[in-house]
C-alpha positions in Angstrom: -59.1 -7.4 -40.2 -55.4 -8.1 -40.0 -54.1 -10.6 -37.6 -50.5 -10.3 -36.4 -48.0 -12.6 -34.6 -44.4 -12.0 -33.6 -41.6 -14.4 -32.5 -37.9 -14.2 -31.6 -35.7 -11.6 -30.0 -34.8 -8.3 -31.6 -32.3 -5.6 -30.9 -28.5 -4.9 -31.4 -27.4 -7.5 -28.9 -29.1 -10.4 -30.6 -26.7 -13.0 -32.1 -27.5 -16.0 -34.3 -31.2 -15.5 -34.0 -34.0 -13.4 -35.6 -37.2 -11.6 -35.1 -40.1 -12.3 -37.4 -43.6 -10.7 -37.6 -46.4 -12.2 -39.6 -49.4 -9.9 -40.4 -52.2 -11.8 -42.2 -54.4 -9.8 -44.5 -57.3 -10.5 -46.8 -55.6 -9.6 -50.1 -52.4 -8.0 -51.5 -50.3 -11.1 -51.9 -47.1 -11.8 -50.0 -44.8 -8.9 -49.0 -41.5 -9.6 -47.3 -39.6 -6.9 -45.5 -36.1 -8.2 -44.7 -33.4 -6.5 -42.6 -30.4 -8.7 -42.2 -26.8 -8.3 -41.3 -25.9 -10.9 -44.0 -28.4 -9.7 -46.6 -25.6 -9.2 -49.1 -24.6 -12.8 -49.1 -27.8 -14.6 -48.1 -30.7 -12.2 -48.6 -32.1 -14.1 -51.6 -31.9 -17.4 -49.7 -33.6 -16.0 -46.7 -36.4 -14.6 -48.7 -36.8 -17.9 -50.6 -37.0 -19.8 -47.3 -39.6 -17.4 -45.9 -41.7 -17.9 -49.0 -41.4 -21.7 -48.8 -42.5 -21.5 -45.2 -45.5 -19.4 -46.0 -46.5 -21.8 -48.8 -46.3 -24.7 -46.3 -48.7 -22.8 -44.0 -51.0 -21.8 -46.8 -50.3 -18.1 -46.3 -50.8 -16.2 -49.5 -51.7 -12.7 -48.3 -49.5 -11.3 -45.5 -46.7 -8.9 -44.6 -43.7 -10.8 -43.3 -41.1 -8.7 -41.4 -37.8 -10.3 -40.6 -34.9 -8.7 -38.6 -32.1 -11.3 -39.0 -28.9 -11.3 -36.9 -27.3 -14.4 -38.5 -29.9 -17.0 -37.7 -29.3 -20.5 -39.0 -32.1 -21.9 -41.3 -33.6 -24.1 -38.6 -33.9 -21.0 -36.3 -35.4 -18.9 -39.1 -37.9 -21.7 -39.8 -38.9 -21.9 -36.1 -39.4 -18.2 -35.7 -41.5 -18.0 -38.8 -43.7 -20.9 -37.7 -44.2 -19.5 -34.2 -45.1 -16.1 -35.5 -47.6 -17.7 -38.0 -49.2 -19.7 -35.2 -49.5 -16.7 -33.0 -51.2 -14.8 -35.9 -53.5 -17.8 -36.6 -53.9 -20.0 -33.5 -55.8 -22.5 -35.6 -52.8 -23.2 -37.9 -52.2 -26.9 -38.1 -49.5 -27.2 -40.7 -45.8 -27.7 -39.8 -42.7 -26.4 -41.6 -40.2 -29.1 -40.8 -36.5 -28.8 -41.7 -35.0 -32.1 -43.0 -33.8 -34.7 -40.5 -30.0 -34.7 -40.9 -28.1 -38.0 -40.7 -26.1 -36.7 -37.7 -29.4 -36.5 -35.7 -30.5 -40.1 -36.1 -28.1 -41.9 -33.8 -29.5 -43.7 -30.7 -28.6 -44.3 -27.1 -28.4 -47.1 -24.6 -29.9 -47.7 -21.2 -26.6 -48.0 -19.3 -24.4 -45.4 -21.1 -22.4 -42.9 -19.1 -24.3 -40.0 -17.7 -21.6 -38.1 -15.7 -22.6 -34.8 -17.2 -25.7 -33.3 -18.7 -25.5 -29.7 -19.8 -28.7 -27.6 -19.6 -29.5 -25.4 -22.7 -32.4 -23.0 -22.5 -34.9 -24.1 -25.1 -35.5 -20.7 -26.6 -31.8 -19.8 -27.0 -30.7 -21.6 -30.2 -27.4 -19.7 -30.3 -26.3 -22.0 -27.5 -27.1 -25.2 -29.3 -24.9 -25.3 -32.3 -21.5 -25.7 -30.5 -22.7 -27.4 -27.4 -21.5 -30.9 -28.4 -17.9 -29.6 -28.8 -17.6 -29.4 -25.1 -18.0 -33.1 -24.8 -20.8 -33.6 -22.3 -22.4 -37.0 -21.9 -25.8 -35.4 -22.5 -27.3 -32.2 -23.7 -30.7 -31.0 -22.2 -32.9 -28.8 -24.4 -34.9 -27.3 -21.6 -38.6 -26.4 -22.1 -39.3 -25.9 -18.3 -37.6 -23.5 -15.8 -35.2 -21.9 -18.4 -38.1 -20.7 -20.5 -40.5 -17.9 -19.6 -44.2 -18.8 -19.7 -44.8 -16.4 -22.6 -42.2 -18.2 -24.7 -43.1 -21.8 -24.1 -44.7 -22.1 -27.6 -41.6 -20.6 -29.2 -39.3 -22.9 -27.4 -41.2 -26.0 -28.5 -40.7 -25.1 -32.2 -37.0 -24.2 -31.7 -36.3 -27.5 -29.8 -38.2 -29.6 -32.4 -36.1 -28.1 -35.2 -32.9 -28.4 -33.3 -33.5 -32.1 -32.8 -33.7 -32.4 -36.6 -30.8 -30.2 -37.5 -28.1 -29.8 -34.9 -25.2 -32.1 -34.6 -24.7 -32.8 -30.9 -21.6 -34.9 -31.7 -22.7 -38.1 -30.0 -24.1 -36.5 -26.8 -27.2 -38.0 -25.5 -30.2 -36.0 -26.7 -32.3 -35.0 -23.8 -35.4 -32.8 -23.4 -36.8 -31.5 -20.2 -40.6 -31.1 -20.6 -42.9 -29.0 -18.4 -45.1 -30.2 -15.6 -48.6 -31.8 -16.0 -50.7 -31.3 -19.1 -48.3 -28.8 -20.6 -45.6 -31.4 -20.4 -47.7 -34.0 -22.1 -48.4 -31.6 -24.9 -44.6 -30.9 -25.2 -44.2 -34.6 -26.1 -46.1 -34.1 -29.3 -43.4 -31.7 -30.4 -40.4 -33.7 -29.4 -41.1 -37.4 -29.5 -41.2 -37.8 -33.3 -37.8 -36.2 -33.7 -35.4 -38.7 -31.9 -35.0 -37.5 -28.4 -33.2 -40.1 -26.3 -34.2 -39.2 -22.8 -37.2 -37.1 -21.5 -36.6 -35.4 -18.2 -39.7 -35.1 -16.1 -39.5 -32.3 -13.5 -40.9 -32.1 -10.0 -42.0 -35.7 -9.8 -43.9 -36.6 -6.6 -46.1 -39.5 -7.8 -45.3 -42.5 -9.9 -48.5 -41.8 -11.8 -46.9 -38.8 -13.4 -44.3 -41.0 -15.1 -46.9 -43.6 -16.1 -48.8 -40.8 -17.9 -45.7 -39.5 -19.7 -44.6 -43.0 -20.7 -48.1 -43.8 -22.0 -48.2 -40.7 -24.1 -44.8 -41.4 -25.5 -45.8 -44.9 -26.5 -49.0 -43.5 -28.1 -46.9 -41.2 -30.3 -44.4 -43.9 -31.1 -47.2 -46.2 -32.2 -48.8 -43.4 -34.3 -45.5 -42.5 -36.0 -44.0 -46.0 -36.3 -41.1 -45.1 -34.1 -39.1 -48.2 -33.0 -36.2 -46.5 -31.1 -36.5 -46.5 -27.3 -37.2 -43.2 -25.5 -36.1 -43.3 -21.8 -37.3 -41.3 -18.8 -35.3 -39.4 -16.2 -37.5 -38.2 -13.3 -36.2 -35.3 -11.2 -37.0 -35.2 -7.5 -37.5 -31.6 -6.3 -39.7 -31.8 -3.1 -40.0 -33.5 0.3 -42.8 -35.7 -1.0 -40.8 -36.7 -4.1 -37.7 -37.6 -1.9 -40.0 -39.6 0.4 -41.2 -41.7 -2.6 -37.9 -42.0 -4.4 -38.0 -45.8 -4.8 -41.6 -45.9 -6.0 -40.8 -43.2 -8.5 -37.7 -45.0 -9.8 -39.8 -48.1 -10.2 -42.8 -46.4 -11.9 -42.0 -47.7 -15.5 -39.3 -49.8 -17.1 -38.4 -46.8 -19.3 -36.7 -45.0 -16.4 -32.9 -45.1 -16.7 -31.9 -42.7 -14.0 -33.2 -40.6 -11.0 -32.0 -37.1 -10.3 -32.4 -34.5 -7.6 -32.9 -30.8 -7.9 -32.0 -28.9 -4.8 -33.1 -25.4 -5.5 -36.8 -26.4 -5.4 -36.2 -29.1 -2.7 -34.6 -26.6 -0.2 -37.4 -24.1 -1.0 -40.0 -26.8 -0.3 -38.6 -27.7 3.1 -37.9 -24.0 4.0 -34.2 -24.3 4.4 -31.5 -22.2 2.7 -29.3 -24.1 0.3 -25.7 -24.2 1.6 -22.4 -25.4 0.2 -22.1 -27.9 3.1 -25.4 -29.4 2.0 -26.4 -30.7 5.4 -30.0 -29.6 4.7 -30.2 -31.9 1.7 -28.2 -35.0 2.8 -31.3 -37.0 3.7 -33.0 -36.3 0.3 -29.8 -37.0 -1.7 -29.4 -40.3 0.2 -33.1 -41.2 -0.5 -32.5 -40.6 -4.3 -29.3 -42.7 -4.3 -30.9 -45.6 -2.4 -34.1 -45.4 -4.3 -32.3 -45.4 -7.7 -29.8 -48.2 -6.8 -32.6 -50.3 -5.4 -34.6 -49.9 -8.6 -31.5 -50.6 -10.8 -31.2 -47.1 -12.3 -28.5 -44.5 -12.2 -28.5 -41.9 -9.3 -27.6 -38.4 -10.6 -26.8 -35.4 -8.5 -28.0 -31.8 -8.8 -26.3 -28.9 -10.5 -23.6 -26.8 -8.8 -24.8 -23.3 -9.3 -21.6 -21.2 -8.9 -20.0 -21.3 -12.3 -16.9 -19.4 -11.2 -16.1 -21.7 -8.2 -14.1 -24.6 -9.8 -12.7 -25.7 -6.4 -16.2 -25.8 -4.9 -17.4 -27.8 -7.9 -14.7 -30.4 -7.6 -15.4 -30.7 -3.9 -19.1 -31.1 -4.6 -18.5 -33.8 -7.2 -16.1 -35.6 -4.9 -18.8 -35.6 -2.2 -21.4 -36.8 -4.7 -19.1 -39.6 -5.9 -18.5 -40.6 -2.3 -22.2 -40.8 -1.6 -22.8 -43.0 -4.6 -23.9 -40.6 -7.4 -22.6 -41.4 -10.9 -23.3 -38.0 -12.5 -24.0 -34.3 -12.0 -25.9 -31.6 -13.8 -24.1 -28.7 -15.5 -25.2 -25.2 -16.2 -22.0 -24.1 -18.0 -19.6 -25.9 -20.4 -16.6 -25.1 -18.2 -18.0 -27.4 -15.5 -17.8 -30.5 -17.8 -14.1 -31.2 -17.6 -13.7 -31.0 -13.8 -16.8 -33.2 -13.4 -15.4 -35.9 -15.8 -12.0 -35.7 -14.1 -13.4 -36.1 -10.6 -15.7 -39.0 -11.5 -12.8 -40.9 -13.2 -11.4 -43.7 -11.1 -8.3 -42.8 -9.1 -5.1 -44.7 -10.0 -4.9 -46.7 -6.7 -8.6 -47.6 -6.9 -8.3 -48.7 -10.5 -5.2 -50.8 -9.7 -7.0 -52.5 -6.8 -10.1 -53.2 -8.9 -8.0 -54.8 -11.6 -6.3 -57.0 -9.1 -9.6 -58.0 -7.5 -11.1 -59.0 -10.8 -8.0 -60.9 -11.9 -7.9 -62.8 -8.6 -11.6 -63.6 -8.8 -11.4 -64.8 -12.4 -8.3 -66.9 -11.5 -10.0 -68.6 -8.5 -13.2 -69.1 -10.6 -11.2 -70.8 -13.4 -9.5 -73.1 -10.8 -12.9 -74.0 -9.3 -12.1 -72.5 -5.9 -15.0 -71.5 -3.7 -12.9 -69.0 -1.8 -11.3 -65.9 -3.3 -8.6 -63.9 -1.6 -6.4 -61.0 -2.4 -3.4 -61.1 -0.1 -4.7 -61.8 3.3 -8.2 -60.4 2.6 -11.2 -62.4 1.5 -13.1 -61.2 -1.6 -16.9 -61.5 -1.6 -19.4 -60.8 -4.3 -20.2 -57.1 -3.5 -16.4 -56.3 -3.6 -16.1 -57.9 -7.0 -19.2 -56.1 -8.2 -17.7 -52.7 -7.1 -14.4 -53.6 -8.8 -16.2 -54.3 -12.1 -18.0 -51.0 -11.8 -14.6 -49.2 -11.5 -13.2 -51.0 -14.5 -16.3 -50.4 -16.6 -15.9 -46.7 -15.9 -12.2 -46.8 -16.7 -12.9 -48.6 -20.0 -15.6 -46.1 -20.9 -13.4 -43.1 -20.2 -10.3 -44.6 -22.0 -8.2 -45.0 -18.9 -7.5 -48.6 -19.8 -7.8 -50.6 -23.0 -10.2 -53.5 -23.7 -7.2 -55.9 -23.5 -6.1 -54.6 -20.0 -5.8 -58.2 -18.7 -3.1 -58.9 -21.3 -1.3 -55.7 -20.4 -1.4 -56.6 -16.8 0.2 -60.0 -17.5 3.0 -58.3 -19.6 3.8 -56.0 -16.7 
């Protein structure tokens, strides 16, 4: 009896993707039925790739239908693998595209995370040019952005994207699902150089301990030496209440974020632009993150068309102590970066504070003053934070002290 599996979108509106059906049969060899908008140029290469995939899966007798709308090879591979797995749930083999050199760079614990752009994990057409928009991080989302029926397909697409897509230096993030499904997601992504795993709807530090333990098991099994960090997302009243405990759950945590759509639903309040209903929770996340020594990151701003509202929201977040914000559209990246950048007056004051402190320290003075005001350690620390951000964003050069002396 024939067994059949399908994967991928189909229809006239599909772009840079494909639909593939695999019908396994007892005999008859391999039959490929290809309908492609680029068949004239790439038809033979597509057929060859489908044949190679079937060979990798041990499929010798099957009808393979492919409706291609300009899918890149890593997408074609993913759709074929998912369709084959749906036809044969016991299939264990993988069909991995090569790991490109542009996908092997790493990250650091304290790097800038002003923006992280969400990309639905089952829409590969959005992946390829995402790095061109210059976000600090790109999130390949396996959770809320993917329908339950497509979770398996998204895993394969995300895995292949991690091996093939040049994200142009952006931090490579993956948001996994909750619970056991999320732990299973890790098997698909950890071996392929993700930098940060986002863990949704965290209410208990034990959730993060379990994720971290599974990551380390996979790293040990695969001989992976690079660090993989965690970014928990607080999305409920209980999670907000336990923000500090969550941020301290494991040394792998580098940041703590909040998601307000789920949080406001949890407390039974409408989400408003003013944000009074979430002020306490956001403050909890900021204080919990800072107390734990990790970065506090704000929620997304959901109205893509309201740039003025976005800027106001980022200004508020910056004033509260957040160092980053989520993005749901590339057009939000520029305004967020601009708003988080140090203002000229603040940068000038920070430079003068640091110079005054360094001059007093070199002279062995126990008291530091700028004009008539005394400078204490927290003020100097804030000044260094402003300067570090200015250096990272190119507002000043590494030799800014020399430039200041010349002025």
